N, C-alpha and C positions, 0 to 999 in steps of 0.2 A: 457574512456567512459564505462559505465556499465548500463545495463537494466536488471532488475530481476522481476520475477513473483513468488509470494509465495502463495500457496494454501494448506490449511490444514483443515481437518474436525474437528468440535467441538463435533460431535456425539449427538447433541441435537437441537431441534427446539424451546425449551423454551428460551425466550429472556434473562432472567437473567443468566441461566446456560450457554448460548452461550457467553455472555459478560464475565462471570467468566472464562470460558475456553479459550476464545480468547485473553484476555489481556496478559497472560504470553507468548503466541505464538508470538503476535505482538511485545512485548518488546524484546523477544529473537532474532527474525529475525532482527529487526531494529538495535539492539545493535551490531550485527555482522558487519554491513556496515556503520553505522553512529555513529561516536564517539562524545564525549562531546564537542569537539571543534567546531562542527557545531552549527549555530544559526538559529532559525526559522525566516524567512524573512516575510512570510505571510501564512495565512491559510484561507480556505473557504470551504463551502459545495458545492458539485457538484453531478453528477450522472454518473454511469457507467452502461450502458445498463438498464436504468430506476431504478437502485438500488442506494439508497442514499450512498454517499461517502464523505470522508474528504480528501481534497487536501492540502498538506503542502509543501511549498517551503522553502528550507534551503540553507545555504552557509557557507563556511569557507575560511579564507584567505590562499593563497598559493603563496609564493614568492611575485610577484608584481601583482598577479591576484587573482582569487577566484576559488574554486571548488563549483559548483552549483548543485542542484538536486531537485527532487520532489518525494514525496511519496503520493500515493493515496490508502486509505484503504476503501474498499467497504463493505457495510453492507448487507450481504447475509445470510439468515437463514442456520444454520448448517455448514457453511464453512467460514474460514478466507481467505480473498482475498486481497493481497497487491501488488501494482505495485511500483517499485522503480527504479529511473533513476538518474545517477550522471555523471558528467564530468567536465572538465576544462570549464571556461567561454566560450571560443571559441567553443569547442565541443558541450556544452549544448545549447548555443544559436542557433547553426545550427541544432541540433537534436530536440529541443523542439516542433516544428510544427509536426514532425513525431510522437513523443511521444503522443501528444494531439490527433492526428488522430487515433493512435492505440487505445487509450482509448475510443474514440467515436465509433469505429467500433467493439469493443470487445463485445462478447455475453457471458453472464454468465447464464449457465443452471445447476441447481443443480440436481443431480441424487440421492442425499442423502435421505434416509428414515430412521427414527430413529428405533433402535432395541427395540422391546417391552421389558419391564422389565420381568425378570425371576420370575416365581411363586414359 
């Protein structure tokens, strides 16, 4: 069973710059914990503390069962926010209500202020 939270500043409030900076961070983080043998089971839009988010459920076979998990990527200006949980089918099924409750009660507050360009 594993639950991780990834936070990283993108140092910009510009939407396109944020997306450009966030993409390699998201890929780098997820590739450390989710290998290519996982398959996406479902994905949907959701919210984390009123911020738009993408929720992706994934799984991979393991012996006679599966390893299941969920990644939630929240859209927050200036910061990359990723929640990741994985576990065996039994562990994940038991923990999923707690994971969902954590997401519902989580409060995202950004203290990020962009650094003005140097003259």
